[in-house]
MITOR-443004 format. One record per residue: x, y, z negated of N, C-alpha, C in turn. Coordinates in steps of 0.05 Angstrom, whole numbers, plus 5000, padded with zeros to 4 digits. Example, Ala and Ser with C-alpha at 12.3 -4.5 7.8 and 13.67 -1.06 7.14 Angstrom:
BEGIN
526448864844524649104844526449344844/525749554858527349794857525850014843/
This chain:
BEGIN
857845925417857545835389860245875375/860145975351862445995333862645735317/865045625316865545375301867745435281/867245375256869345395235870645125232/873245125237874844875236876044855208/874344835188875244825160873044705143/873844555123871944445104871644625079/873044845079873045025055870345155050/869145095027866545225021866945535018/869245615010869745905007869846045034/871045925054871046045081868246055092/866745845087863945835096862346065084/862646105058861246325044862046605055/864646635060865546895071864246955098/864246755116863046795142860046845139/858746695121855846745117855347025106/857147125090856747395079856847605101/858047535124858147725147855847675166/853947505157851547445173852147315200/854247155200854947015225853646745225/852746665249851746395253854046225263/854445985251856645815259856145535251/857645355262857645075255860345015242/860444795226862944715214863744445225/866144425236867344175245870144165233/870843955219873443945207875443815225/878043875220880243765236881943595217/882843375227884643205213887443235225/889043405212891743465222893843415200/896243395209898543365190899043645178/898743665152899143925138901843945124/903643775131906243765118907844025124/908944135103910644375106913344285116/914244385139916844305150919144445136/921244295132923644405119924544655134/925044875119926045125130923845295144/921445195145919245345158918345575140/918345825151917446055136914446015129/913746105105910846075097908846195117/909546425128907646555147907346385173/909646275182909546105205908045845200/908445745175907045495167904045525168/902945745157900045775157898945835184/900545985201899646025228899545765244/901545605240901645345254899245165246/898745155220896444995211893845105221/893445365220890945485230890545425259/892645455275892445405304891945105309/893344935294892944645298890144555291/889044665270886244605262884344695284/884644945293882945045314883144885340/885644815347886044665372884844385371/885244255348884043985345881043985348/879744185337876844205340876044305368/877544495379876944605406877044375427/878844185423879043965443876643785442/874943805422872443645419869943805425/870144055432867844225436867844345464/865644485471865344605497867244845500/868144895524870045115529868745385523/866145405522864745655516864745715486/865445525470865445565441867845725432/867545865410869646015396870345845371/872745765368873545595346875445755328/874745765302876345905283877645715263/880245715262881745555242883145735223/883645645199885045805179886445625159/888545735147889945595126891245795107/891045745081892045935061894145805044/896245955038898245855019899146075000/900045984977901046164956904046134955/905546354954908446344954909446514931/911246394915912546544894915546524900/916846754905919546744913919746614940/921246394941921346234966919845974963/918445934941917045684936914145694945/913445504962910645474971909245304951/907045414940905445274920902945164933/902844904934900444774945898244744924/896644544928894444484909895544294888/895244364862896244184842894743914842/896243694838895043434838894143334810/895243464790894543384763894943614743/894343574718894543784698897343894695/899343714696902143804693902943994716/902143924740902844104763901344364761/898844364753897344614749898644784728/899444664706900644814684903344944694/904844794708907444894719906945134737/905045114755904445334773903545584758/901645544740900545774725902745904707/904445744696906745854680908546014698/909045914722910746054742909546324750/906946324754905546574763905046774741/904946684716904246854693906147094691/904847334691906347574688907947654713/907447524735909047564760907247644783/908547734804907147794829907947584850/906047484865906547294886905047374911/905547234932904247294958902247074965/900047154977898146964988898047025018/898646815034898646835063896446665075/894746785092892746635107893346665136/893846435149894046435178891246385189/890646515211888046455224888346465254/886746305267886946275296884146245308/883746375330881246355345882046245373/880646035381881045925408878445935423/878546035447876246045465877145975493/876445735502877345645528880445635528/881645775547884545775549885846015535/884246165520885246405506885446345476/887446465464887646435435888746685422/888146715397889146945381889946825354/892446865347893546755322894746985306/894146995280895247205263895547105234/896747275218897047205190896547465174/895347435151894847655133896247585106/897547785094898947735069897947935048/897647835024896647995001898347934977/899048144963900548114938898548094914/899047894898897247854874899047844849/898248004830899748014804898047884782/899247694769898047564746898747724721/896947734702897647844676899147624661/900347684639901747484623899647304610/899947044614898046854604899046704579/897346654560898046494537897746204544/899046034528898845744532895945654529/894445774510891645704506889945784530/890446014543888946094567889545904590/891945824593892645634614891245374610/891345274585890045014579887045024584/885845244576882945284580882245294609/883945434625883445454654883745174667/885745034660886144764671883844584664/882844604639880644434630878044494645/877844734657875544814673875344644698/877644534707877644384732878044554757/877944814754878144994777880744984792/883044934780885544954794886044744816/884544524816885444294831884844284861/883244464872882844454901883644724913/885544864900886345124909889345154909/890345274931893245324933894045504910/896245444898897245604875895945534849/893845364850892545284825890645474813/889645664829887545854818885745944841/883346024832881346134851880546414841/881246614857880646894849877646954846/876046804862873146854862871746724839/873146574823871846444800873146524774/873346344756874646394730877446494733/878846404754881546484760881846784763/879746924770879847214773880547354746/880047214724880647334698883647324692/885147174708888047144704889647374718/888247514735889547704753889347994743/891648124745891848404737891348594761/892348514784892148694807892448544834/891048644854891148544881891848774899/893948734916894748934935894348824963/892148894976891548795002888748685002/888248495020885548385025884748185003/882648254989881548074969880547814982/879047845004877947605017880147425028/882547535034884747375042885547175019/885447274994886147104972884046894968/881546954974879446754973879846534994/881046615017881546415038881146505066/880246745071879846845098879747145098/881647275111881647575112879447665130/877147715118874647755133874747985153/875748215144875848445163877548385187/879848265183881648205204880447985223/879247785212878047575228875647685244/874047855232871747975247872848145270/875048285265876348435287877348255309/878448035302879347835322877047715337/874847655324872447555337871347755357/871348005349870448225367872348235391/874948235386876948255407876648015428/875947785418875647545435872847535448/871047715440868347715452866347535439/866947435415865147245401862847395387/863347635379861147795366861148075377/
């Protein structure tokens, strides 16, 4: 059985689009970004921690997939905005700029594991204050790293994507499917 260790509806939809059968079990882990921790190491650590927390509650025959996505501009890790002011700050920062989206993913099966990270460059077009206000009013920024969702209205803010589109949504599907094949899950 494949188990997704994530509450993300976007990850669920991506796996469903690949016609995979799976269950969802969420993990309650500490998601604090450690001082000095590189963003790619951060998302790999969280992905593995989520998968491990769920794997410890399931059968050894199960394949557990954990993932975590973060948005990075320069050296600043952009989490999920908590309010309008934070969302506006993030969108102003990203406007007219290129940033990185990193998704760490981990598969655990018994005593075997596979952990990787995928990175994608995303360029925003220059945004007006009115566009930012309208986007914030939509409510879309608040449950997404970096304050935007490429698969929704946030896609209109983007000029270019260099790399995996599904990675920006929350799961680098081609890479994860390759990992599942490598581990013998599919």
